[in-house]
N, C-alpha and C positions, 0 to 999 in steps of 0.2 A: 885380273879377277882372281879373288881368293877361292878355295874349296869351301862349299857349304853343306852342313849336316843337318838333318832333321834333329829337332831338339836344340840346336845352337842357336845362340844368342849373340847376335852381331851388331856392331855401330853401323847405323845405316844413313845414308846423306842423300837424299833425292835432290837431282839436278833442278835449279830454279826455285828451292825453297832454302832459306838460310836457316836450317836448324837440323841438326843430328839428331837421331833416336834411335834406342835401342830396340832391336825387332828379334822376336823367336820365329825360327823358321820351323815351318809346320809340314812341308811339300815332302810327299815320299821318297825315298831313297832312289827309286826308277826316275823320277820327274829330276831330281838334284843331278843324276848322272846324264841326263839327255841335255841338249843343245838349246833346251827353252830358255827364251829370255825372260820371261816371268816366273817366278815361283809365289808361293803363298806363304804369309806369315802374319802374326800378330804382333801388336805393340806392346811393349813390355812397362808396365806403368810402376811407380814407385807407392802407390797406395791404392787402396781397394776401393773400386768404384761404386760398391753397392749392389751390382748386378748379380743375381743368383749364379749366372753362368761365367763367374769370372774365377779363375783358378789362381791359388797361390804357388808359386815357383820360387827356388833359390837359385840367383846370379852372383857368384862371385862371392858367396857367402851371406848375401843379404836377402830379405825376404822382399819378393817382388809380385806383381799380378799380370795376368794377361785376362781380359776379356774375350771369350770363345765365340762371342756374337757378331765381332767385328774382322773379319779377316780380310787383309789386303794383298791384291796383287803387286809384287815387288819386283823391279827390275833388277838381275842378278849383278849387273855391272856397277850398282849404286850402293854396294857393301862394302865397308870399309877394313874391318877389322873384326875377328873372333873375340870374344868375351869370356863365353862360358858355355858348358852344355849342360842342360839340365838333366836330372835321374829319369832311368827308364819310368820309373813309378810316375814321377811327375809328367812326362811326354804320354804315357798312358792317359792319365787324369785330362789332360789338354786335348786328346783324341777323342775320349769319351764325351766329354763338354762340346766338342765342336758337332758333334753328332747329334746330340741333344738339341742344339741350337738351329740345326736344319728343322726342325719340327716346329719352329715359331711361326 
């Protein structure tokens, strides 16, 4: 099991699905330090999906996007490798948009 950090972009490989994807971990540090099996994250997309609550982020120097209305419960053991960590400003924007999405 690899160590996870909030704001980290990781390659995620769900068992039973033949498709790896890049995920942004959004769980708080206290959750990540616990023994909880599930954490919360968002799918990192290569293009903007047109949703008002999609936030641009930078991963490995490239522009990427996360839709803050679609959080997912992710199994900690299914993360494969760390790719990058977004900036504190980007992480705060993601958290702010997540709070906004809760009012939908």
